[in-house]
C-alpha positions as CSV (number, residue, x, y, z in Angstrom):
1,X,-13.9,73.7,17.3
2,X,-13.4,73.6,21.0
3,X,-16.0,76.2,21.4
4,X,-18.5,74.1,19.7
5,X,-17.6,71.1,21.7
6,X,-18.3,73.2,24.9
7,X,-21.6,74.4,23.6
8,X,-22.7,70.9,22.7
9,X,-21.6,69.6,26.2
10,X,-23.5,72.5,27.9
11,X,-26.5,71.6,25.8
12,X,-26.4,68.0,26.8
13,X,-26.0,69.0,30.6
14,X,-29.1,71.2,30.0
15,X,-31.1,68.4,28.3
16,X,-30.1,66.0,31.1
17,X,-31.3,68.3,33.8
18,X,-34.6,69.0,32.1
19,X,-35.1,65.2,31.8
20,X,-34.1,64.6,35.3
21,X,-36.6,67.4,36.5
22,X,-39.3,66.1,34.5
23,X,-38.7,62.5,35.8
24,X,-38.7,63.6,39.3
25,X,-41.8,65.6,38.8
26,X,-43.6,62.6,37.1
27,X,-42.6,60.3,39.9
28,X,-43.8,62.7,42.6
29,X,-47.3,63.1,40.8
30,X,-47.5,59.2,40.3
31,X,-46.8,58.7,44.0
32,X,-49.3,61.2,44.9
33,X,-52.0,59.5,42.6
34,X,-51.1,56.1,44.1
35,X,-51.7,57.4,47.7
36,X,-55.0,59.1,46.6
37,X,-56.1,55.8,45.0
38,X,-55.1,53.8,48.1
39,X,-57.2,56.3,50.3
40,X,-60.2,56.0,48.0
41,X,-60.1,52.3,48.0
42,X,-60.0,52.1,51.8
43,X,-63.0,54.3,51.9
44,X,-64.8,52.2,49.4
45,X,-63.9,49.0,51.4
46,X,-65.0,50.7,54.7
47,X,-68.3,51.8,53.2
48,X,-68.9,48.2,51.7
49,X,-68.3,46.6,55.1
50,X,-70.7,49.2,56.8
51,X,-73.4,48.6,54.3
52,X,-73.0,44.7,54.6
53,X,-73.1,45.1,58.4
54,X,-76.2,47.2,58.1
55,X,-77.9,44.9,55.6
56,X,-77.2,41.7,57.6
57,X,-78.4,43.4,60.8
58,X,-81.7,44.5,59.2
59,X,-82.2,40.9,57.7
60,X,-81.7,39.6,61.3
61,X,-84.3,42.0,62.7
62,X,-86.7,41.3,60.0
63,X,-86.5,37.4,60.5
64,X,-86.7,37.6,64.3
65,X,-89.3,40.3,64.5
66,X,-92.7,39.1,66.0
67,X,-94.8,40.3,63.1
68,X,-92.8,37.8,60.9
69,X,-93.2,34.9,63.2
70,X,-95.9,33.3,60.9
71,X,-94.1,33.7,57.7
72,X,-90.9,32.2,56.2
73,X,-89.5,34.3,53.4
74,X,-92.8,36.1,52.8
75,X,-95.0,33.0,52.6
76,X,-97.2,31.5,55.3
77,X,-95.9,28.8,57.6
78,X,-97.7,25.4,57.1
């Protein structure tokens, strides 16, 4: 009986070790994914700001250009 008890304890320790290793690996991968997501979202935000800035700048240039001085929103001034 004592031999079987030792075998069961060793099996439990191995099981705990595997669970702990798997848990640590999962957390490491999860943390890496969160960092990747954060970097990707920052890139998206910066791109959106750049596009909005370019679009607003283009709109200002179109409205203030001499060729558009006789029109408002594509229709003739009255």
